[in-house]
N, CA, C, O and CB atoms as a CASP TS submission, in Angstrom:
PFRMAT TS
TARGET T0000
AUTHOR 0000-0000-0000
METHOD Language model
MODEL 1
PARENT N/A
ATOM      1  N   UNK     1    -109.870  41.812-118.944  1.00  0.00           N
ATOM      2  CA  UNK     1    -111.173  41.553-119.646  1.00  0.00           C
ATOM      3  C   UNK     1    -111.115  40.457-120.803  1.00  0.00           C
ATOM      4  O   UNK     1    -112.009  39.637-121.015  1.00  0.00           O
ATOM      5  CB  UNK     1    -111.671  42.901-120.261  1.00  0.00           C
ATOM      6  N   UNK     2    -109.955  40.567-121.499  1.00  0.00           N
ATOM      7  CA  UNK     2    -109.830  39.788-122.742  1.00  0.00           C
ATOM      8  C   UNK     2    -109.604  38.390-122.377  1.00  0.00           C
ATOM      9  O   UNK     2    -110.095  37.556-123.138  1.00  0.00           O
ATOM     10  CB  UNK     2    -108.703  40.292-123.645  1.00  0.00           C
ATOM     11  N   UNK     3    -108.950  37.975-121.353  1.00  0.00           N
ATOM     12  CA  UNK     3    -108.838  36.665-120.951  1.00  0.00           C
ATOM     13  C   UNK     3    -110.168  36.030-120.399  1.00  0.00           C
ATOM     14  O   UNK     3    -110.361  34.822-120.529  1.00  0.00           O
ATOM     15  CB  UNK     3    -107.783  36.612-119.963  1.00  0.00           C
ATOM     16  N   UNK     4    -111.012  36.787-119.831  1.00  0.00           N
ATOM     17  CA  UNK     4    -112.339  36.345-119.455  1.00  0.00           C
ATOM     18  C   UNK     4    -113.047  35.982-120.508  1.00  0.00           C
ATOM     19  O   UNK     4    -113.752  34.976-120.428  1.00  0.00           O
ATOM     20  CB  UNK     4    -113.060  37.260-118.769  1.00  0.00           C
ATOM     21  N   UNK     5    -112.989  36.734-121.682  1.00  0.00           N
ATOM     22  CA  UNK     5    -113.737  36.313-122.943  1.00  0.00           C
ATOM     23  C   UNK     5    -113.303  35.096-123.421  1.00  0.00           C
ATOM     24  O   UNK     5    -114.174  34.331-123.834  1.00  0.00           O
ATOM     25  CB  UNK     5    -113.620  37.259-124.037  1.00  0.00           C
ATOM     26  N   UNK     6    -112.072  34.722-123.461  1.00  0.00           N
ATOM     27  CA  UNK     6    -111.510  33.489-123.917  1.00  0.00           C
ATOM     28  C   UNK     6    -112.027  32.444-123.196  1.00  0.00           C
ATOM     29  O   UNK     6    -112.134  31.385-123.814  1.00  0.00           O
ATOM     30  CB  UNK     6    -110.114  33.452-123.852  1.00  0.00           C
ATOM     31  N   UNK     7    -112.421  32.466-121.903  1.00  0.00           N
ATOM     32  CA  UNK     7    -112.945  31.502-121.069  1.00  0.00           C
ATOM     33  C   UNK     7    -114.347  31.257-121.378  1.00  0.00           C
ATOM     34  O   UNK     7    -114.813  30.132-121.201  1.00  0.00           O
ATOM     35  CB  UNK     7    -112.778  31.862-119.716  1.00  0.00           C
ATOM     36  N   UNK     8    -115.110  32.282-121.856  1.00  0.00           N
ATOM     37  CA  UNK     8    -116.491  31.979-122.066  1.00  0.00           C
ATOM     38  C   UNK     8    -116.952  31.652-123.436  1.00  0.00           C
ATOM     39  O   UNK     8    -118.095  31.267-123.681  1.00  0.00           O
ATOM     40  CB  UNK     8    -117.228  33.031-121.627  1.00  0.00           C
ATOM     41  N   UNK     9    -115.892  31.843-124.443  1.00  0.00           N
ATOM     42  CA  UNK     9    -116.243  31.465-125.808  1.00  0.00           C
ATOM     43  C   UNK     9    -116.124  30.093-126.106  1.00  0.00           C
ATOM     44  O   UNK     9    -115.474  29.777-127.103  1.00  0.00           O
ATOM     45  CB  UNK     9    -115.481  32.149-126.731  1.00  0.00           C
ATOM     46  N   UNK    10    -116.722  29.102-125.301  1.00  0.00           N
ATOM     47  CA  UNK    10    -116.537  27.701-125.502  1.00  0.00           C
ATOM     48  C   UNK    10    -117.912  27.146-125.455  1.00  0.00           C
ATOM     49  O   UNK    10    -118.811  27.739-124.858  1.00  0.00           O
ATOM     50  CB  UNK    10    -115.584  27.049-124.459  1.00  0.00           C
ATOM     51  N   UNK    11    -118.096  26.006-126.078  1.00  0.00           N
ATOM     52  CA  UNK    11    -119.388  25.343-125.947  1.00  0.00           C
ATOM     53  C   UNK    11    -119.555  24.726-124.564  1.00  0.00           C
ATOM     54  O   UNK    11    -118.680  23.991-124.106  1.00  0.00           O
ATOM     55  CB  UNK    11    -119.545  24.273-127.021  1.00  0.00           C
ATOM     56  N   UNK    12    -120.644  25.010-123.909  1.00  0.00           N
ATOM     57  CA  UNK    12    -120.861  24.497-122.688  1.00  0.00           C
ATOM     58  C   UNK    12    -121.243  22.996-122.598  1.00  0.00           C
ATOM     59  O   UNK    12    -121.229  22.393-121.524  1.00  0.00           O
ATOM     60  CB  UNK    12    -121.818  25.277-122.118  1.00  0.00           C
ATOM     61  N   UNK    13    -121.584  22.425-123.773  1.00  0.00           N
ATOM     62  CA  UNK    13    -121.673  20.936-123.945  1.00  0.00           C
ATOM     63  C   UNK    13    -120.594  20.222-124.185  1.00  0.00           C
ATOM     64  O   UNK    13    -120.375  19.194-123.544  1.00  0.00           O
ATOM     65  CB  UNK    13    -122.443  20.597-124.887  1.00  0.00           C
ATOM     66  N   UNK    14    -119.760  20.673-125.153  1.00  0.00           N
ATOM     67  CA  UNK    14    -118.340  19.832-125.490  1.00  0.00           C
ATOM     68  C   UNK    14    -117.148  20.449-125.061  1.00  0.00           C
ATOM     69  O   UNK    14    -116.098  19.815-124.955  1.00  0.00           O
ATOM     70  CB  UNK    14    -118.088  19.609-127.008  1.00  0.00           C
ATOM     71  N   UNK    15    -117.259  21.768-124.783  1.00  0.00           N
ATOM     72  CA  UNK    15    -115.982  22.491-124.392  1.00  0.00           C
ATOM     73  C   UNK    15    -115.158  22.942-125.481  1.00  0.00           C
ATOM     74  O   UNK    15    -114.166  23.626-125.232  1.00  0.00           O
ATOM     75  CB  UNK    15    -115.141  21.659-123.569  1.00  0.00           C
ATOM     76  N   UNK    16    -115.451  22.642-126.624  1.00  0.00           N
ATOM     77  CA  UNK    16    -114.568  23.328-127.799  1.00  0.00           C
ATOM     78  C   UNK    16    -114.764  24.569-127.918  1.00  0.00           C
ATOM     79  O   UNK    16    -115.811  25.111-127.565  1.00  0.00           O
ATOM     80  CB  UNK    16    -114.761  22.852-129.118  1.00  0.00           C
ATOM     81  N   UNK    17    -113.729  25.202-128.459  1.00  0.00           N
ATOM     82  CA  UNK    17    -113.583  26.653-128.755  1.00  0.00           C
ATOM     83  C   UNK    17    -114.476  27.240-129.824  1.00  0.00           C
ATOM     84  O   UNK    17    -114.322  26.821-130.971  1.00  0.00           O
ATOM     85  CB  UNK    17    -112.214  26.915-129.150  1.00  0.00           C
ATOM     86  N   UNK    18    -115.333  28.101-129.599  1.00  0.00           N
ATOM     87  CA  UNK    18    -116.126  28.708-130.510  1.00  0.00           C
ATOM     88  C   UNK    18    -115.959  30.113-130.858  1.00  0.00           C
ATOM     89  O   UNK    18    -116.857  30.825-131.311  1.00  0.00           O
ATOM     90  CB  UNK    18    -117.289  28.541-130.131  1.00  0.00           C
ATOM     91  N   UNK    19    -114.670  30.500-130.604  1.00  0.00           N
ATOM     92  CA  UNK    19    -114.014  31.866-130.853  1.00  0.00           C
ATOM     93  C   UNK    19    -113.977  32.109-132.228  1.00  0.00           C
ATOM     94  O   UNK    19    -113.989  31.141-132.988  1.00  0.00           O
ATOM     95  CB  UNK    19    -112.602  31.989-130.314  1.00  0.00           C
ATOM     96  N   UNK    20    -113.927  33.394-132.727  1.00  0.00           N
ATOM     97  CA  UNK    20    -113.618  33.659-134.003  1.00  0.00           C
ATOM     98  C   UNK    20    -112.402  33.087-134.602  1.00  0.00           C
ATOM     99  O   UNK    20    -111.315  33.184-134.032  1.00  0.00           O
ATOM    100  CB  UNK    20    -113.582  34.914-134.112  1.00  0.00           C
ATOM    101  N   UNK    21    -112.559  32.458-135.801  1.00  0.00           N
ATOM    102  CA  UNK    21    -111.173  31.784-136.319  1.00  0.00           C
ATOM    103  C   UNK    21    -111.296  30.223-135.925  1.00  0.00           C
ATOM    104  O   UNK    21    -110.462  29.451-136.397  1.00  0.00           O
ATOM    105  CB  UNK    21    -109.694  32.526-135.518  1.00  0.00           C
ATOM    106  N   UNK    22    -112.189  29.793-135.174  1.00  0.00           N
ATOM    107  CA  UNK    22    -112.258  28.386-134.726  1.00  0.00           C
ATOM    108  C   UNK    22    -112.969  27.639-135.674  1.00  0.00           C
ATOM    109  O   UNK    22    -112.857  26.416-135.602  1.00  0.00           O
ATOM    110  CB  UNK    22    -112.883  28.214-133.406  1.00  0.00           C
ATOM    111  N   UNK    23    -113.735  28.161-136.617  1.00  0.00           N
ATOM    112  CA  UNK    23    -114.604  27.211-137.490  1.00  0.00           C
ATOM    113  C   UNK    23    -115.969  26.909-136.957  1.00  0.00           C
ATOM    114  O   UNK    23    -116.822  26.302-137.604  1.00  0.00           O
ATOM    115  CB  UNK    23    -113.911  25.870-137.671  1.00  0.00           C
ATOM    116  N   UNK    24    -116.124  27.342-135.803  1.00  0.00           N
ATOM    117  CA  UNK    24    -117.515  27.046-135.169  1.00  0.00           C
ATOM    118  C   UNK    24    -117.946  28.318-134.753  1.00  0.00           C
ATOM    119  O   UNK    24    -118.973  28.280-134.076  1.00  0.00           O
ATOM    120  CB  UNK    24    -117.532  26.011-133.928  1.00  0.00           C
ATOM    121  N   UNK    25    -117.486  29.400-134.947  1.00  0.00           N
ATOM    122  CA  UNK    25    -118.046  30.754-134.611  1.00  0.00           C
ATOM    123  C   UNK    25    -119.247  31.131-135.323  1.00  0.00           C
ATOM    124  O   UNK    25    -120.123  31.682-134.657  1.00  0.00           O
ATOM    125  CB  UNK    25    -117.080  31.787-134.859  1.00  0.00           C
ATOM    126  N   UNK    26    -119.443  30.938-136.535  1.00  0.00           N
ATOM    127  CA  UNK    26    -120.541  31.370-137.265  1.00  0.00           C
ATOM    128  C   UNK    26    -121.974  30.658-136.774  1.00  0.00           C
ATOM    129  O   UNK    26    -123.023  31.294-136.673  1.00  0.00           O
ATOM    130  CB  UNK    26    -120.209  31.077-138.762  1.00  0.00           C
ATOM    131  N   UNK    27    -121.874  29.575-136.556  1.00  0.00           N
ATOM    132  CA  UNK    27    -123.090  28.642-136.100  1.00  0.00           C
ATOM    133  C   UNK    27    -123.200  28.644-134.552  1.00  0.00           C
ATOM    134  O   UNK    27    -124.139  27.975-134.120  1.00  0.00           O
ATOM    135  CB  UNK    27    -122.878  27.043-136.616  1.00  0.00           C
ATOM    136  N   UNK    28    -122.581  29.141-133.825  1.00  0.00           N
ATOM    137  CA  UNK    28    -122.709  29.061-132.394  1.00  0.00           C
ATOM    138  C   UNK    28    -124.091  29.735-131.965  1.00  0.00           C
ATOM    139  O   UNK    28    -124.657  30.639-132.580  1.00  0.00           O
ATOM    140  CB  UNK    28    -121.453  29.770-131.698  1.00  0.00           C
ATOM    141  N   UNK    29    -124.469  29.199-130.936  1.00  0.00           N
ATOM    142  CA  UNK    29    -125.742  29.721-130.347  1.00  0.00           C
ATOM    143  C   UNK    29    -125.554  30.096-128.875  1.00  0.00           C
ATOM    144  O   UNK    29    -125.149  29.323-128.006  1.00  0.00           O
ATOM    145  CB  UNK    29    -126.886  28.659-130.473  1.00  0.00           C
ATOM    146  N   UNK    30    -125.892  31.361-128.703  1.00  0.00           N
ATOM    147  CA  UNK    30    -125.740  31.973-127.335  1.00  0.00           C
ATOM    148  C   UNK    30    -126.764  31.316-126.296  1.00  0.00           C
ATOM    149  O   UNK    30    -127.987  31.341-126.435  1.00  0.00           O
ATOM    150  CB  UNK    30    -125.995  33.584-127.426  1.00  0.00           C
ATOM    151  N   UNK    31    -126.091  30.738-125.259  1.00  0.00           N
ATOM    152  CA  UNK    31    -126.949  30.100-124.081  1.00  0.00           C
ATOM    153  C   UNK    31    -127.311  31.373-123.105  1.00  0.00           C
ATOM    154  O   UNK    31    -126.517  32.058-122.459  1.00  0.00           O
ATOM    155  CB  UNK    31    -126.004  28.809-123.168  1.00  0.00           C
ATOM    156  N   UNK    32    -128.553  31.476-123.175  1.00  0.00           N
ATOM    157  CA  UNK    32    -129.031  32.694-122.093  1.00  0.00           C
ATOM    158  C   UNK    32    -128.975  32.376-120.800  1.00  0.00           C
ATOM    159  O   UNK    32    -129.227  33.312-120.041  1.00  0.00           O
ATOM    160  CB  UNK    32    -130.452  33.162-122.227  1.00  0.00           C
ATOM    161  N   UNK    33    -128.691  31.213-120.247  1.00  0.00           N
ATOM    162  CA  UNK    33    -128.607  30.880-118.904  1.00  0.00           C
ATOM    163  C   UNK    33    -127.513  31.440-118.419  1.00  0.00           C
ATOM    164  O   UNK    33    -126.545  31.648-119.151  1.00  0.00           O
ATOM    165  CB  UNK    33    -128.618  29.554-118.643  1.00  0.00           C
ATOM    166  N   UNK    34    -127.519  31.791-117.000  1.00  0.00           N
ATOM    167  CA  UNK    34    -126.187  32.295-116.263  1.00  0.00           C
ATOM    168  C   UNK    34    -125.527  31.023-115.921  1.00  0.00           C
ATOM    169  O   UNK    34    -126.079  29.928-116.033  1.00  0.00           O
ATOM    170  CB  UNK    34    -126.433  33.251-114.849  1.00  0.00           C
ATOM    171  N   UNK    35    -124.347  31.207-115.507  1.00  0.00           N
ATOM    172  CA  UNK    35    -123.374  30.268-115.078  1.00  0.00           C
ATOM    173  C   UNK    35    -124.038  29.392-114.049  1.00  0.00           C
ATOM    174  O   UNK    35    -124.056  28.166-114.162  1.00  0.00           O
ATOM    175  CB  UNK    35    -122.119  30.956-114.532  1.00  0.00           C
ATOM    176  N   UNK    36    -124.602  30.067-113.007  1.00  0.00           N
ATOM    177  CA  UNK    36    -125.220  29.151-111.828  1.00  0.00           C
ATOM    178  C   UNK    36    -126.290  28.316-112.357  1.00  0.00           C
ATOM    179  O   UNK    36    -126.383  27.183-111.886  1.00  0.00           O
ATOM    180  CB  UNK    36    -125.848  30.009-110.601  1.00  0.00           C
ATOM    181  N   UNK    37    -127.221  28.728-113.373  1.00  0.00           N
ATOM    182  CA  UNK    37    -128.170  27.861-113.947  1.00  0.00           C
ATOM    183  C   UNK    37    -127.507  26.742-114.676  1.00  0.00           C
ATOM    184  O   UNK    37    -127.937  25.596-114.546  1.00  0.00           O
ATOM    185  CB  UNK    37    -129.063  28.598-114.833  1.00  0.00           C
ATOM    186  N   UNK    38    -126.517  27.003-115.412  1.00  0.00           N
ATOM    187  CA  UNK    38    -125.657  26.098-116.281  1.00  0.00           C
ATOM    188  C   UNK    38    -125.206  24.810-115.259  1.00  0.00           C
ATOM    189  O   UNK    38    -125.341  23.611-115.505  1.00  0.00           O
ATOM    190  CB  UNK    38    -124.221  27.021-116.919  1.00  0.00           C
ATOM    191  N   UNK    39    -124.696  25.360-114.179  1.00  0.00           N
ATOM    192  CA  UNK    39    -124.116  24.410-113.237  1.00  0.00           C
ATOM    193  C   UNK    39    -125.280  23.362-112.603  1.00  0.00           C
ATOM    194  O   UNK    39    -125.107  22.164-112.381  1.00  0.00           O
ATOM    195  CB  UNK    39    -123.380  25.290-112.046  1.00  0.00           C
ATOM    196  N   UNK    40    -126.359  24.045-112.400  1.00  0.00           N
ATOM    197  CA  UNK    40    -127.656  23.493-111.728  1.00  0.00           C
ATOM    198  C   UNK    40    -128.085  22.424-112.775  1.00  0.00           C
ATOM    199  O   UNK    40    -128.473  21.325-112.382  1.00  0.00           O
ATOM    200  CB  UNK    40    -128.914  24.716-111.450  1.00  0.00           C
ATOM    201  N   UNK    41    -128.022  22.734-114.138  1.00  0.00           N
ATOM    202  CA  UNK    41    -128.456  21.945-115.250  1.00  0.00           C
ATOM    203  C   UNK    41    -127.414  20.804-115.597  1.00  0.00           C
ATOM    204  O   UNK    41    -127.683  20.005-116.494  1.00  0.00           O
ATOM    205  CB  UNK    41    -128.687  22.877-116.461  1.00  0.00           C
ATOM    206  N   UNK    42    -126.217  20.725-114.887  1.00  0.00           N
ATOM    207  CA  UNK    42    -125.093  19.745-115.017  1.00  0.00           C
ATOM    208  C   UNK    42    -124.565  19.892-116.440  1.00  0.00           C
ATOM    209  O   UNK    42    -124.338  18.889-117.117  1.00  0.00           O
ATOM    210  CB  UNK    42    -125.563  18.218-114.718  1.00  0.00           C
ATOM    211  N   UNK    43    -124.361  21.159-116.917  1.00  0.00           N
ATOM    212  CA  UNK    43    -123.744  21.312-118.007  1.00  0.00           C
ATOM    213  C   UNK    43    -122.082  21.000-117.818  1.00  0.00           C
ATOM    214  O   UNK    43    -121.414  21.518-116.924  1.00  0.00           O
ATOM    215  CB  UNK    43    -124.110  22.691-118.469  1.00  0.00           C
ATOM    216  N   UNK    44    -121.570  20.102-118.780  1.00  0.00           N
ATOM    217  CA  UNK    44    -120.110  19.840-118.489  1.00  0.00           C
ATOM    218  C   UNK    44    -119.032  20.970-118.483  1.00  0.00           C
ATOM    219  O   UNK    44    -117.926  20.879-117.951  1.00  0.00           O
ATOM    220  CB  UNK    44    -119.672  18.903-119.454  1.00  0.00           C
ATOM    221  N   UNK    45    -119.536  22.072-119.170  1.00  0.00           N
ATOM    222  CA  UNK    45    -118.545  23.192-119.173  1.00  0.00           C
ATOM    223  C   UNK    45    -119.299  24.533-118.985  1.00  0.00           C
ATOM    224  O   UNK    45    -119.414  25.436-119.814  1.00  0.00           O
ATOM    225  CB  UNK    45    -117.700  23.210-120.544  1.00  0.00           C
ATOM    226  N   UNK    46    -119.809  24.472-117.669  1.00  0.00           N
ATOM    227  CA  UNK    46    -120.663  25.789-117.320  1.00  0.00           C
ATOM    228  C   UNK    46    -120.171  27.044-117.612  1.00  0.00           C
ATOM    229  O   UNK    46    -120.974  27.972-117.709  1.00  0.00           O
ATOM    230  CB  UNK    46    -120.934  25.903-115.962  1.00  0.00           C
ATOM    231  N   UNK    47    -118.907  27.248-117.781  1.00  0.00           N
ATOM    232  CA  UNK    47    -118.340  28.623-118.014  1.00  0.00           C
ATOM    233  C   UNK    47    -118.453  29.004-119.439  1.00  0.00           C
ATOM    234  O   UNK    47    -118.167  30.155-119.767  1.00  0.00           O
ATOM    235  CB  UNK    47    -116.867  28.711-117.593  1.00  0.00           C
ATOM    236  N   UNK    48    -118.851  28.125-120.327  1.00  0.00           N
ATOM    237  CA  UNK    48    -119.186  28.416-121.755  1.00  0.00           C
ATOM    238  C   UNK    48    -120.400  29.084-121.898  1.00  0.00           C
ATOM    239  O   UNK    48    -121.420  28.638-121.373  1.00  0.00           O
ATOM    240  CB  UNK    48    -119.251  27.239-122.563  1.00  0.00           C
ATOM    241  N   UNK    49    -120.393  30.120-122.563  1.00  0.00           N
ATOM    242  CA  UNK    49    -121.626  31.039-122.973  1.00  0.00           C
ATOM    243  C   UNK    49    -122.343  30.733-124.148  1.00  0.00           C
ATOM    244  O   UNK    49    -123.329  31.379-124.502  1.00  0.00           O
ATOM    245  CB  UNK    49    -121.236  32.400-123.174  1.00  0.00           C
ATOM    246  N   UNK    50    -121.813  29.624-124.860  1.00  0.00           N
ATOM    247  CA  UNK    50    -122.531  29.276-126.230  1.00  0.00           C
ATOM    248  C   UNK    50    -122.581  27.770-126.338  1.00  0.00           C
ATOM    249  O   UNK    50    -121.949  27.017-125.597  1.00  0.00           O
ATOM    250  CB  UNK    50    -121.732  29.898-127.571  1.00  0.00           C
ATOM    251  N   UNK    51    -123.337  27.409-127.265  1.00  0.00           N
ATOM    252  CA  UNK    51    -123.567  25.876-127.698  1.00  0.00           C
ATOM    253  C   UNK    51    -123.175  25.812-129.140  1.00  0.00           C
ATOM    254  O   UNK    51    -123.703  26.619-129.906  1.00  0.00           O
ATOM    255  CB  UNK    51    -125.182  25.331-127.523  1.00  0.00           C
ATOM    256  N   UNK    52    -122.300  24.936-129.604  1.00  0.00           N
ATOM    257  CA  UNK    52    -121.766  24.807-131.012  1.00  0.00           C
ATOM    258  C   UNK    52    -122.949  24.160-131.663  1.00  0.00           C
ATOM    259  O   UNK    52    -123.860  23.636-131.023  1.00  0.00           O
ATOM    260  CB  UNK    52    -120.342  23.911-131.169  1.00  0.00           C
ATOM    261  N   UNK    53    -122.887  24.222-132.975  1.00  0.00           N
ATOM    262  CA  UNK    53    -123.940  23.708-133.849  1.00  0.00           C
ATOM    263  C   UNK    53    -124.205  22.464-133.607  1.00  0.00           C
ATOM    264  O   UNK    53    -125.352  22.119-133.324  1.00  0.00           O
ATOM    265  CB  UNK    53    -123.689  23.805-135.161  1.00  0.00           C
ATOM    266  N   UNK    54    -123.145  21.560-133.682  1.00  0.00           N
ATOM    267  CA  UNK    54    -123.211  20.225-133.562  1.00  0.00           C
ATOM    268  C   UNK    54    -123.885  19.723-132.264  1.00  0.00           C
ATOM    269  O   UNK    54    -124.631  18.746-132.331  1.00  0.00           O
ATOM    270  CB  UNK    54    -121.911  19.735-133.691  1.00  0.00           C
ATOM    271  N   UNK    55    -123.683  20.271-131.228  1.00  0.00           N
ATOM    272  CA  UNK    55    -124.124  19.953-129.855  1.00  0.00           C
ATOM    273  C   UNK    55    -125.757  20.430-129.779  1.00  0.00           C
ATOM    274  O   UNK    55    -126.627  19.778-129.202  1.00  0.00           O
ATOM    275  CB  UNK    55    -123.095  20.801-128.692  1.00  0.00           C
ATOM    276  N   UNK    56    -125.936  21.490-130.366  1.00  0.00           N
ATOM    277  CA  UNK    56    -127.196  21.990-130.424  1.00  0.00           C
ATOM    278  C   UNK    56    -128.142  20.916-131.344  1.00  0.00           C
ATOM    279  O   UNK    56    -129.287  20.639-130.986  1.00  0.00           O
ATOM    280  CB  UNK    56    -127.096  23.497-131.024  1.00  0.00           C
ATOM    281  N   UNK    57    -127.640  20.449-132.351  1.00  0.00           N
ATOM    282  CA  UNK    57    -128.311  19.411-133.275  1.00  0.00           C
ATOM    283  C   UNK    57    -128.546  18.137-132.388  1.00  0.00           C
ATOM    284  O   UNK    57    -129.616  17.531-132.443  1.00  0.00           O
ATOM    285  CB  UNK    57    -127.342  19.038-134.636  1.00  0.00           C
ATOM    286  N   UNK    58    -127.619  17.786-131.650  1.00  0.00           N
ATOM    287  CA  UNK    58    -127.668  16.599-130.730  1.00  0.00           C
ATOM    288  C   UNK    58    -128.845  16.726-129.757  1.00  0.00           C
ATOM    289  O   UNK    58    -129.695  15.854-129.573  1.00  0.00           O
ATOM    290  CB  UNK    58    -126.318  16.459-129.915  1.00  0.00           C
ATOM    291  N   UNK    59    -128.791  17.864-129.188  1.00  0.00           N
ATOM    292  CA  UNK    59    -129.759  18.193-128.005  1.00  0.00           C
ATOM    293  C   UNK    59    -131.118  18.131-128.668  1.00  0.00           C
ATOM    294  O   UNK    59    -132.022  17.478-128.148  1.00  0.00           O
ATOM    295  CB  UNK    59    -129.490  19.725-127.272  1.00  0.00           C
ATOM    296  N   UNK    60    -131.282  18.771-129.768  1.00  0.00           N
ATOM    297  CA  UNK    60    -132.715  18.822-130.468  1.00  0.00           C
ATOM    298  C   UNK    60    -133.235  17.404-130.708  1.00  0.00           C
ATOM    299  O   UNK    60    -134.345  16.981-130.388  1.00  0.00           O
ATOM    300  CB  UNK    60    -132.662  19.606-131.934  1.00  0.00           C
ATOM    301  N   UNK    61    -132.307  16.777-131.289  1.00  0.00           N
ATOM    302  CA  UNK    61    -132.642  15.203-131.390  1.00  0.00           C
ATOM    303  C   UNK    61    -133.028  14.452-130.288  1.00  0.00           C
ATOM    304  O   UNK    61    -133.845  13.539-130.406  1.00  0.00           O
ATOM    305  CB  UNK    61    -131.567  14.477-131.835  1.00  0.00           C
ATOM    306  N   UNK    62    -132.515  14.752-129.219  1.00  0.00           N
ATOM    307  CA  UNK    62    -132.901  14.088-127.800  1.00  0.00           C
ATOM    308  C   UNK    62    -134.205  14.667-127.381  1.00  0.00           C
ATOM    309  O   UNK    62    -134.912  13.969-126.654  1.00  0.00           O
ATOM    310  CB  UNK    62    -131.774  14.383-126.585  1.00  0.00           C
ATOM    311  N   UNK    63    -134.581  15.729-127.704  1.00  0.00           N
ATOM    312  CA  UNK    63    -135.713  16.340-127.331  1.00  0.00           C
ATOM    313  C   UNK    63    -136.907  15.921-127.978  1.00  0.00           C
ATOM    314  O   UNK    63    -137.999  16.028-127.419  1.00  0.00           O
ATOM    315  CB  UNK    63    -135.571  17.600-127.471  1.00  0.00           C
ATOM    316  N   UNK    64    -136.744  15.355-129.352  1.00  0.00           N
ATOM    317  CA  UNK    64    -137.774  14.856-130.152  1.00  0.00           C
ATOM    318  C   UNK    64    -137.771  13.451-129.998  1.00  0.00           C
ATOM    319  O   UNK    64    -138.592  12.761-130.604  1.00  0.00           O
ATOM    320  CB  UNK    64    -137.660  15.241-131.534  1.00  0.00           C
TER
END
């Protein structure tokens, strides 16, 4: 179970670790899509359950 958690605590946009102690833990955003939906949306790292703050800001800039 612990190994699986390590695989999912990455940003699904850039692949960086957002685990506790990474420096990106506090500002990570949970991606509510399941892995299948992330694959369909062409996320580069669909196993990641989070989006780091930097990628979230980039995505927000693209939306506006």
